[in-house]
C-alpha positions in Angstrom: 0.0 0.0 0.0 1.3 3.5 -0.9 2.4 5.6 2.1 0.0 8.4 3.0 1.1 11.8 1.9 1.4 14.3 4.7 2.0 17.2 2.3 1.0 17.6 -1.3 1.0 20.7 -3.4 -0.4 21.2 -6.9 0.8 24.0 -9.2 1.7 26.1 -6.1 2.7 29.6 -7.2 3.5 32.8 -5.3 4.0 36.1 -7.1 5.1 39.4 -5.4 4.4 42.3 -7.9 6.4 41.2 -10.9 8.6 38.7 -9.1 7.5 35.0 -9.0 9.0 33.5 -5.9 7.6 30.0 -6.3 6.7 28.5 -9.7 4.1 25.8 -10.4 5.4 23.7 -7.6 4.3 20.1 -7.2 5.6 18.7 -3.9 4.9 15.3 -2.3 6.1 14.4 1.2 5.1 11.1 2.7 4.0 10.8 6.4 6.9 10.2 8.7 9.6 11.6 6.4 12.3 14.1 7.2 12.4 16.2 4.0 15.3 18.5 3.5 14.8 21.7 1.4 18.1 22.9 -0.2 18.8 25.9 -2.4 20.6 29.2 -2.5 19.2 32.4 -0.9 16.3 33.7 -3.1 15.4 30.2 -4.3 11.9 30.4 -2.7 12.4 28.1 0.2 11.0 30.5 2.9 8.1 31.5 0.7 7.2 27.8 0.2 7.4 27.1 3.9 5.3 30.1 4.8 2.6 29.0 2.3 2.6 25.4 3.8 2.3 27.0 7.3 -0.7 29.1 6.2 1.3 32.2 6.9 1.3 33.3 3.2 -1.5 33.1 0.7 -0.6 31.3 -2.6 -1.2 33.3 -5.8 -2.3 30.0 -7.5 -2.4 26.3 -6.7 -3.5 24.1 -3.9 -2.0 22.7 -0.7 -3.3 19.4 0.9 -2.4 18.4 4.5 -3.0 14.7 5.0 -5.4 14.8 2.1 -7.4 17.9 3.2 -7.2 21.2 1.4 -5.5 24.0 3.4 -7.2 27.3 2.9 -5.5 30.3 4.6 -8.5 32.7 4.4 -10.9 30.3 6.1 -10.9 29.2 9.7 -9.8 25.6 9.8 -8.4 25.2 13.3 -8.4 21.4 13.0 -6.1 21.5 10.0 -3.9 24.3 11.3 -3.4 22.5 14.6 -1.7 19.7 12.7 1.1 22.2 11.7 4.0 23.4 13.8 6.0 26.3 12.1 9.4 27.6 13.3 10.5 30.6 11.2 14.1 31.6 11.1 13.6 34.9 13.1 10.8 34.2 15.6 11.0 36.7 18.5 11.3 35.5 22.1 10.1 37.4 25.1 13.3 38.0 27.1 11.6 39.1 30.3 9.5 35.9 30.7 10.7 32.7 32.3 11.0 29.6 30.2 7.9 28.0 31.9 5.7 31.1 31.6 6.6 31.5 27.9 5.6 27.9 27.1 2.5 28.2 29.3 1.4 31.3 27.4 1.5 29.4 24.1 -0.1 26.3 25.6 -3.0 28.5 26.6 -3.3 30.0 23.1 -3.7 26.5 21.9 -6.4 26.0 24.5 -4.6 23.2 26.4 -6.4 22.6 29.6 -5.1 21.5 33.0 -3.8 19.0 34.0 -2.8 18.2 30.4 -1.2 21.6 30.0 1.4 21.3 32.8 2.1 17.7 31.8 2.8 18.8 28.2 5.1 21.6 29.4 7.1 19.1 31.4 7.3 16.7 28.4 8.6 19.3 25.9 11.0 20.8 28.4 12.5 17.3 29.0 12.6 16.7 25.2 14.6 19.9 24.6 16.7 19.5 27.7 15.6 22.7 29.4 13.9 21.3 32.5 16.7 22.7 34.7 16.0 26.2 33.1 12.2 26.2 33.6 12.4 29.2 36.1 15.2 31.1 34.2 14.5 34.2 32.3 14.8 33.8 28.6 17.3 36.7 28.4 19.8 34.5 30.4 19.7 31.6 27.9 22.4 30.8 25.3 21.5 31.0 21.6 21.3 27.2 21.4 18.9 27.1 24.4 16.8 29.8 22.9 16.5 27.8 19.7 15.5 24.7 21.6 12.9 26.7 23.5 11.5 28.0 20.2 11.2 24.4 19.0 9.4 23.4 22.3 7.0 26.2 21.6 6.4 25.0 18.1 5.5 21.4 19.2 3.6 22.3 22.4 0.3 21.4 20.7 1.5 18.1 19.3 1.4 18.9 15.6 1.7 16.1 13.0 3.8 18.2 10.7 6.8 20.3 11.6 8.0 23.1 9.3 11.5 24.4 10.2 13.1 27.3 8.3 16.9 27.5 8.9 16.6 26.2 12.5 20.3 25.8 13.0 21.4 29.1 11.5 24.0 30.7 13.7 24.3 27.8 16.1 27.7 26.4 17.1 28.5 22.7 16.3 27.4 21.4 19.8 24.1 23.3 19.7 23.5 22.0 16.2 24.2 18.4 17.3 21.7 18.8 20.2 19.1 20.2 17.8 19.7 17.3 15.4 19.2 14.7 18.2 15.8 16.3 19.1 14.7 16.2 15.5 15.5 12.4 15.4 13.4 11.8 18.5 10.5 13.7 16.9 10.8 11.6 13.7 10.9 8.4 15.7 7.6 9.5 17.4 6.0 9.6 13.9 6.2 13.3 13.1 6.6 14.5 9.5 9.4 17.2 9.3 10.3 19.6 6.5 13.5 21.4 7.2 15.4 24.0 5.2 19.1 24.5 5.9 22.3 25.7 4.5 24.2 23.2 6.7 24.1 20.3 4.3 26.0 17.9 6.6 23.1 18.2 9.1 20.5 17.5 6.4 22.5 14.5 5.1 22.4 13.0 8.6 18.7 13.7 9.3 16.8 13.5 6.0 15.1 10.6 4.2 14.4 12.8 1.1 15.5 16.1 -0.3 14.1 18.8 -2.5 16.4 21.2 -4.4 15.0 24.7 -5.3 16.4 27.1 -7.8 14.8 30.4 -8.7 11.4 29.3 -7.4 11.4 25.9 -9.2 11.6 22.5 -7.5 14.4 21.1 -9.7 14.8 17.8 -7.8 12.8 15.9 -5.3 13.8 12.4 -4.4 14.8 10.0 -1.7 18.3 10.9 -0.4 19.4 7.3 -1.0 18.4 7.6 -4.7 20.2 10.9 -5.1 23.4 9.3 -3.7 23.1 6.3 -6.0 22.6 8.5 -9.1 25.1 11.3 -8.5 27.6 10.3 -5.8 30.8 9.0 -7.1 32.6 6.5 -4.9 35.8 7.8 -3.5 38.8 6.1 -1.9 41.2 8.1 0.2 44.8 6.7 0.0 48.0 7.5 1.8 51.4 5.9 1.7 54.7 5.8 3.5 56.4 6.0 0.1 56.2 8.9 -2.4 52.8 9.8 -3.8 54.1 9.8 -7.4 54.8 6.0 -7.3 51.3 5.4 -5.9 49.8 7.7 -8.6 51.8 5.9 -11.3 50.6 2.5 -10.1 47.0 3.7 -10.1 47.1 4.3 -13.8 47.0 0.5 -14.3 43.4 0.2 -13.1 40.6 1.0 -15.6 38.0 1.4 -12.9 39.8 4.5 -11.6 38.1 7.5 -13.1 40.4 10.2 -11.7 43.0 10.9 -9.0 43.4 14.1 -7.0 45.9 15.1 -4.4 44.1 16.5 -1.3 45.6 20.0 -0.6 47.8 20.3 2.4 48.0 16.5 3.0 49.9 13.4 1.8 46.7 11.8 0.6 45.2 11.0 -2.7 41.5 10.9 -3.5 40.7 8.3 -6.1 37.3 8.4 -8.0 36.4 4.7 -8.3 33.7 3.2 -10.5 34.0 -0.4 -9.4 32.0 -2.5 -6.9 32.9 -3.2 -3.3 34.6 -6.4 -4.4 36.6 -4.5 -7.0 37.9 -2.0 -4.3 39.0 -5.0 -2.2 40.9 -6.4 -5.3 42.4 -2.9 -5.8 43.7 -2.9 -2.2 45.2 -6.3 -2.5 46.9 -5.5 -5.8 48.4 -2.2 -4.5 49.9 -4.1 -1.5 51.2 -6.9 -3.7 52.9 -4.4 -5.9 54.9 -3.2 -2.9 53.1 0.1 -2.2 53.4 0.8 1.6 49.8 1.9 2.2 48.9 3.5 5.5 45.3 4.4 4.6 42.7 2.9 2.3 39.3 4.5 3.1 36.4 4.0 0.7 33.7 6.8 1.0 31.2 8.7 -1.1 30.8 12.2 -2.2 28.8 14.2 0.3 25.6 16.1 -0.1 27.4 19.4 -0.7 29.3 18.0 -3.7 26.1 16.5 -5.1 24.3 19.9 -4.7 27.1 21.8 -6.4 27.2 19.2 -9.2 23.4 19.5 -9.7 23.8 23.3 -9.8 26.3 23.0 -12.6 24.0 20.7 -14.5 21.1 23.2 -14.2 23.4 26.0 -15.4 24.7 24.2 -18.4 
């Protein structure tokens, strides 16, 4: 049976005066996916997310949330309650405590006691801010503030989470903490759409990705499929001997599509078109030919390389 679609758009278009920010966009995101939205500034990612969150009216086209039509200009509290939206610049109220801030939003969503206090405790534990519940928001670090914003976004237990650049400006530890929370939410069955410039985070989190360019969705596919289609296998090699001898030896293998010296290192990156068995054969052959290898590390091109490659394809 086909998996249910959490989000579907048909011919979705947004025009501001003469500028078309989103063009005829057909998007399909299955329930339970983490869908990464990639693209340069001005690609239309934020406009798309705002339309999905019912914060922006489409010029044309339709949005369906779990099969139901989303209409911004009509009251549809049932449908809007299924959505949690975290914009990239949502203001926090610095003079409130963490608990009072979340309690305020829980009341806006009409959560009643005792469920309201129970839900506040649940989200504080999830975002690891229980110990800060009585702290003023002004005293929190940037990473804590972002986790608090996420807690506010999920206080009403939405089915779909829309995150616009949620790790922007966070340090690596804060990003890692945020990623771990997203994984927990996905495991709980939430559908998550996340836009980010930090492609390594998306590669770790996402099941599918969409790539936007100038308002068009130029690619939308499972991450695994994208890797299979566009990611070249790489092998990182280093040797106790000189790199020139290793490079000369590598010329004898037809499955090697290219060799690059990694700048500032004594390593070679080999682009390899063979199977896993072939790479094992290559390793054995290099050792038998007397090359004193100290590293033989098969890997794949990362999401950033694929994104840049796709950009060049679109341009050419």
